[in-house]
N, C-alpha and C positions, 0 to 999 in steps of 0.2 A: 414172456415177451409178447404173446398174442394179446394179453390183457392190456398191456401198455399201448399197443397199436390201436386196439379198439377204443380205449379211453381217449387217445389223441383225436381220432376221427369223430367220435361222439361229441367231444367238447368243441371241435371245429364246426360241426353242424349246428350245435346249439348257439354258438357265437354268431354265426351268419344269420341265424333265424331272427335275431334281434332286429336286423335291418329290414327284413321282410314283414315283420309284425308291426314295428313302431316307426319305420322310416319309409313307408310306402307313399308314393305320390298321390295326393288327393285330386289331382287335375284330371279332367276329362276333356275330350275333344269331339268336335262335330256338332256343337250346339249352334242354334240360330241366334245371331245378335238381336238384341231387343233395344228399341229406342222409343221415346214418347213422340207423339205426332204433332206437337205444338211448335210454333215458331220459336226458335231458340232465344233465350233471354239475353244472350251475349253472342257476339260474332267471333270472339277470340278469348283465350284465357292465358294468363301469365302465372306460372307456378314458380315460386321462389322457395328454395329449400336451404336453410342455414344449417349446415351439417354440424352436429354436436351441440346444438343450442338447447339448454335446459329451460323448462317452463318458468321456474322460479327466478332464474337469472334474467329472463326477458321481461317478466311482468313486475319484478321487484320495484318498489316505489319508496325508497328511503328518503325521509325528510321532504316528501312530495316532489322528488326529482326522479327523472327517468333517463336511462341510457339511450332510449329509442323514442324521442319526442314525436317523430312523424307517425310511426305506427301506433303510438299511444293515442294520438289525435284521431287516427282512423278508427280505433276501437271505440272511442267515446262519441264520435260524430258521424262516421260513415259506414261501418261494417258490423260484422258479427265475430265474436271471439270465443275461445274456450281452450281446453286442454285436450290434446290428442294423445291417447294412450297407446303405446306401442307394446309389442310382445318380445319375449326373449327368443333368439339372441338379439340384443340391441346393438346391431352392427349396421354399417352403411348400406350394404347390399340388401339385406332383408327389409330395412326401413324404406328404401326407395321402391322396392318391389311392392310393398304394401300400399304406399302412397299412389303409385302410378298404375299398378295392375289390380289393386284391390284384393290381393292374396297375401297371406303370410308365407314366408319362405318355404318352398317345397322341401319337406324333410328329406327326400331322396337326394337333394343337392349336397347333403353332408358328405356323401361318398364320392362326389364328382367334382367338388371344388366350386367356389363362388365367383371366380374371376371371369369365367365364360358362362354362357347360358347353358346350364346342364339340362334344363327342361324347357319346352316351349310353353309360353303363356301369352295371353292377349294382354293389351295395355291400352291406356288412354291415348298414348302416342300412336299405337297401331291403328286405332279407330279414327284418328283425326285426319283431316285432309292433308295437313302438312304440320310438321313440328320442327322448330329450331331450338337447339340446345347449346348452352355455354357452360364450361366448367371443367371438372376433373376427368382425366383419362381413366380413372378407376371406376367411374360410374356411367358415363355417357355411352360407351361402346356396348354395354350389355343390353341397352334398349334399341340402339340403332342397328345392331347386328341381326335382329330378328325382323327387320323391315323388308318385305318382299317388293314393295312398290318404290323403295328408295326415297320415301317422302320424309325421312327423319334426317336432318342435317345436324352435324355436331361441330363445335368450335372448341378446341381444347388447348390448354397450355401443356408444356412438356412435363413428363412425370418427375423429372429432376427438380422441378420447382417446389414439389411437396417435401420441403425440408423441415423435419420436426425439431431440428437443432437451430432453426432460424430465430433471430431476435424477435421478429414480428411477421407472422404469416398472413396478416390482413391484406397483403399485396395480392394474394390469390383472389380475393373477393373484388379488389379494385380492378384486377385484370378483367374479370367478368363484366363488371359495370362499364368499363371503358370500351370493351369490344361490342357490347350491346348498343351503346351510343354510336359508335363508328359504323355499325351495321345499318342502322337506320339513316345515318347520314349518306351512306353509299346508296341506299334504296331510293333516295330522292332523285338520283341521277341515273338509276338503272330501271328502265321501263319494265322489263320482264320480272325482275325481283319485286318491284312495286305491285305489279298485277297479282302476284302470288300472295303478297302481304295483305292485299285488299279482299281476299277471299274469306269466306266464313269457315267455321269449324277448324280453326288453326290454334296451335298451342306454342307457347314460348316457355322454355324451361331454363332457369338459372340455378346452377348448383354452386353453392357458396361454401367452400371448404375451410376458409380461414379460421373460423371460430373453433372448429374441431381440432385443427392443427395447433392452434395456440393453447387450447385446453390440455392437450397431451403434453405439450412442452412446458407450460407454465402454470397449469391447474386453473379451474374455473373461477376462483376468487382473485386471480392475478390481475394486474393492471392491463396486461396484453389482452386477456380474454374479455374483460369488461369494456375496454376501449374498442375492441373489434365489433362488439354489439352496436356501438354508436356508428362505426364506419359502415356497417351493413345497413343501418337505418338511413343514413344519408344517401347511400347508394340506391336503396329502394326508392327513396323520394326522387332521386335523380332520374332513374329509368321510368318511373311512373309518369313523370313530366314529359319524357321523350315519347312514350306511348300516347299520352293524351294529346300532345301537340301534333304527332304524326297522323293520328286517326281523326281526332276532333269530332267524335260521333257518340261518345258516352256508351259505347258498346263493348268495352273491355272489362273483363272480370279478373280479379287478382286473388291469389291464395298464397299466404306466407306461412310456412311451417318448418319443422325440423324432422330429420330421420330418426334421431335418438338424442338422449341427454348425455350426462357425464357425471361421474362421481366426484366427490371433493378432491380425490387424489389423481384425477385426470384419466380415468379409465372408463370403459363401457363394454357391454356385452352381456351383463347379468340382468337381474330383475329388480334392482333397487329403484324406488320412485324417482330418484334423481336421474336415472337412466331411461325410465319408461314414460315419463311425463314430458311432453314437448308442447310448445305453443302452436296455436293455429289462429290466424286472422284472415278473414275473407271480406272483400269489399268490391265495389264496382257494379257493373251491369248484372242484374239477376240475383244479387245478393241482398239479404235482409239488412235493414238499417238497425242501429242500436235500439234496444227496447228496455224499458224500465221493468225490473223484476216484479214489481207489484202488479203488473198487468196480467200475470200468469197465475193460474190456480195452483200449479205445481210449484214447490219451492225450488229456488235456484240451487244448482250444484254448488255446495258451499263447504269450505273448510276455513280454518283460521287464516290461511294465506290470502284469501280473497280480500279480507279487510286490510291485510298488510300490503296487498297490491293496490289498494285504493280503487277497487273496481266494483264495490257493492252496489253502485248505482246503475250498472250496465249488465244486462242479462248475460249469463255465461252458459254456453252450450258445449258440453264435452262430447267427444266421439272417439271411436277406435280408429287407429291409423288407416286401416283398410277401408273405412267409410268415406275417405276423401275421394277415392276414384269415382264412385257413382255420383258424388256431388259435382265433380268437374264435368263428367259426361253429361249430366242433366242440365247444367248451366249452358253449355254450348251446343246441345242438341245432337250429340253423337251417341252411338250404341255404347252401353255399359260394357266394359271388358267381359267377355263370355265366361272367364274363370273367376271373376270377382266374387268375393264373399262379403263385400261391404254392404252396409245398410245406408240408404239415403236418409239423411237427417233434413227433413223439409224445413226445419227451423232456420236453416241457413239460406233458404230461397226467399228472395224478395219479389215474388211473382204472384199472379192471381191464384186463387184456390184451385181452379181447374188445372192449371199448369202443375202445381204441386201434386195433385192427385194423380194426374197422368204420369208424371215422372216416377212417383212411388209405385204405381201399377206396372210400369216398365221394369222397375227394379224387381218386383215380385215375379214377373214373367221370366226375367233373366235368371233368377235363382231357381225357379221351377224348371227351366230348361236344363240346368245342370243336374237337378234331382232326377228328372226323367231319363237323362242319359245314363246316370249311374245305375238307376233301376233296370234299364234295358240291358246294360252290360252284365249285370248279375243274372238276369233272366236267361241270357244267352249262355252264360258260363255254367250254370248250376242245373242239375237234373231236377225236374218238377218234384220228385219224391223227397228231395233234400232241401227244397227252396222254401224259405219262410219270408214272405213279403212284409214290408212295413205297413201295418194296418192303420197307422195314424193318418196316412195320406195315400189313399188308393186312387186309381184313375177316376173313378166316379166322384170322389170327394173333390178332386182337383177341379173337374168341370163344374161342380156345384158352387165352389168358392169363386171361380173365375166368372161365372154367370152373375153371381151376386154383386161382384165388383163392377162389372159392366152395367148392370141395372142401376147401381148407385150413381155411377158417373153420368148415365143418361138422364137420371132424375135430379142431377146437380146436388146430390147428397155427398159432398166431398169428404166430410169428416167420417161418415160411415164407410166410404170407399177406402179411406186411409187406414181405418181400423182393420178392415178385411185384408188389405194388402199386407199390413204388418203381421196379421195372423198367419197368412199364407207363407210369408217369408220365414216366420218362426217354425212352421211345420216343415218347410223345405230344408232348413238348416238341421233340424233334428233328423230328418230323413237321410240327408247326405252323410251325416255322422253315422247313422245306422248302417248304410251300405258300405261306407268307407271302412268301418270296423267290423264288417260282416264276418270275416274269417278270423278276426283277432282272438275271440274267445276260444274257438276250437284249436287254433294253433298254440295258444298259450297253455291250454290244458294239456295238450300232447307234449309240449316241451317240458312242462312241470312233471308230468308222469314219466317222461324220459329221464329227467334228473333223479327222480325218486327211484326209478328202476336201476340206474347206475349206482346210487347209494346202497340199495339193498344188495346188489351184486357184489359190491366191495365188502359189505358186512359178511356175506356168505363165504367169500374167499378168505377173509381174515379168520372167521370162526373155524373154517375147515383146516387151513394150513398153519395157523399160528395160535391155536388154543387146544385144550384137552376136552372140548365139549363132546366130540364124537366118541372118544374113548370112554368117557364117563357114562354115556348112555347107550353105548353100542350093544351091551349084552342084555338089556331089558326088553320087555315086550314092547314098551312104548318106543324104545330106540329103534327096534326093528320096524315098527309100524311107520315111523316118520320117513323111512326111506322110500315108502311107496309114493308115487307121483300123485299129485292132486288132479283128479279127473275134472273137477269143477273149474280149476284155474286154467287147465288146458283148453276146455271148452270155451271159456271166456276169451282167451287169446285167439282162438280160431274165428269166433264170431267178430271180434274186433278187427282182425286182419281182413276178413271178407268184406265187412262194411266199409272199411277205409279204401280198399282196392276198388270196390264198386264206385264209390264217390270219385276217386281219382281218375279212373278210366272213363267214366261217363261225363266228366266235367272238363272244362278247359283250364286246368290248373297248371301253373308253371312247374317245371321238372323238380325244383327244389322242394315243393310241397310233398312229393313222394318221400323224400328223406325225412321231413319233419313229422309226417304221419306214420311212417313205417319204422323208423328208428326206435321209438319207445316200445313198439311191439317186439322187436328183436331183443331189446334189453330185458324185457320182462320174460321173454322165452328163455333167456339164459338164466334169469333168476329162478324160473320154474324148474330148470334142470339142476340148479345148485342150491335149492332152498332147504335141503335136509338139515344142515347145521343150524339154520335159523329156527326151524320148528323144534329141533332138539333143545336149543337154548330156551325156548319158551316153556317146554316141559320141565326142564331143570329149574328154571326160575319159579314156576308155579309150585313145583313139588317142595321147594325149600322156603316157600312163603316169602319170596323176595320181590313180588310184583310191585308193591307200593314203593319200595326202596329204589328199584330200577326206574319206575315211572317218575319219581321225584327228581332223580338224577337227569333223566332225559328232559324233563321240564326246565330244569336250570340251564341245561345246554341250549335249549330253544330260546329261553329268555336272553341268554348271553348273546346269541346270534342276532336276535332282534335289536338289542341295544347297539350292536356294531353296525347294523344296517340302517337304523332309524335316522342317523345324521344325513344320509343321502337324500331322504325325502325333504329334509329342511333345505339342503343346498339346491 
């Protein structure tokens, strides 16, 4: 009975350890926001997210016709385009968090739910002077709820409107466009609202759910899904005209993208290219104009679809979804979200070289600030004797690289400054991974040793209680000898226990780490007490010349287990 209880507790501990090892939050807090010091390229930014829109569905150009003529003309005449690559899980919340905050969904949120904010994170909306949002009640509240200044306003339709059984869900997008138009009509007669709208560093967010809803209900190749793309295109053209007429200053930037794609059968969440590849089109103030691919030394990001899309004559710039956040921040001159892991793609900026270099330098400082915070946290938590710093980016090397960047900027060597900024960002990303996974190897080894200890304990009990091994060897000299405890193994266990306890007591480890590091020692101590049958078995196997036979059988068992486990890596 005691063995059953021990087994239950041990497996419960090992199960919980998975969340501490692999689902630990990568977010740090307490960093200083970083912003470039240049006059912003745009006074305001409009972010349009077409939920569930696939890249190939949007860019497709069959018979030289398009479902989105307005945005197609923007790509060819006004802005910069590419494919935004998302990460798994390809769901609405993680996608919007990546776009607006520059982080991929916090893994610790898996145990807390995604409908509310399970963890605090900074975002473009937080850093803006004011943000107005229109769209779904599933998305908007998670960004507005974290606003301490109350500067994020939301306008949402009722949740019951999101009907997947509806004949046509494009009305959800029409609702958004209509309310944006009426909002600006109201602003013309509302002095206080108009004053706020005329400020700089403001953001407008339009969440368009119709395409996703129609995709679930009718599939991406359906008439409803394809027609919805055209409805969104007309709606975008309509609101762009409203913005341009209201402001009439050419100081508005626009970004059109999607949170995730969709499979042919109307699902999303996994890592198929149809789910992870989404469109991005940027235009307006501060955004680069279309460029001929032949102007670049590097080859354009190319696959067979570019020709199918009819866009071989316009330079394509791909990015990761999290890279959109620093792009938006740099365009309107606000601090990059402090938790952002995104890289600024200066190819999207239609500004002077010094503006691009300063913006990328701010991105490097923002990433470095996160790295420094993670390093400081580890230095506080770990005893010096057990601390192994990241040697690739020491404090002295940080100062050296920062000094080089500043000198390049001062000497107007902007290309060199950009190369150094990218190099620093690369080092900080590696360093953050190093400190984020600092305890992973140690914990994983201890959990693996714990599992091995449990397996050996089970083998010992099976050999003792359900075999004739001890009776067969009990009368021999070797049989009597194997009953003696192994002094060496006992010494190893004592040293192991003392080392782990010293680390745990001297460091600021969570209480569950005591379980993860001490449970394997307890299991191996039980093995140490019960290992006589195992050693007797070895003597019998070797005396009967059965070593190779047993080894081959064990090898086949291991191969069988590997075959069973391997599909999980593919999935």
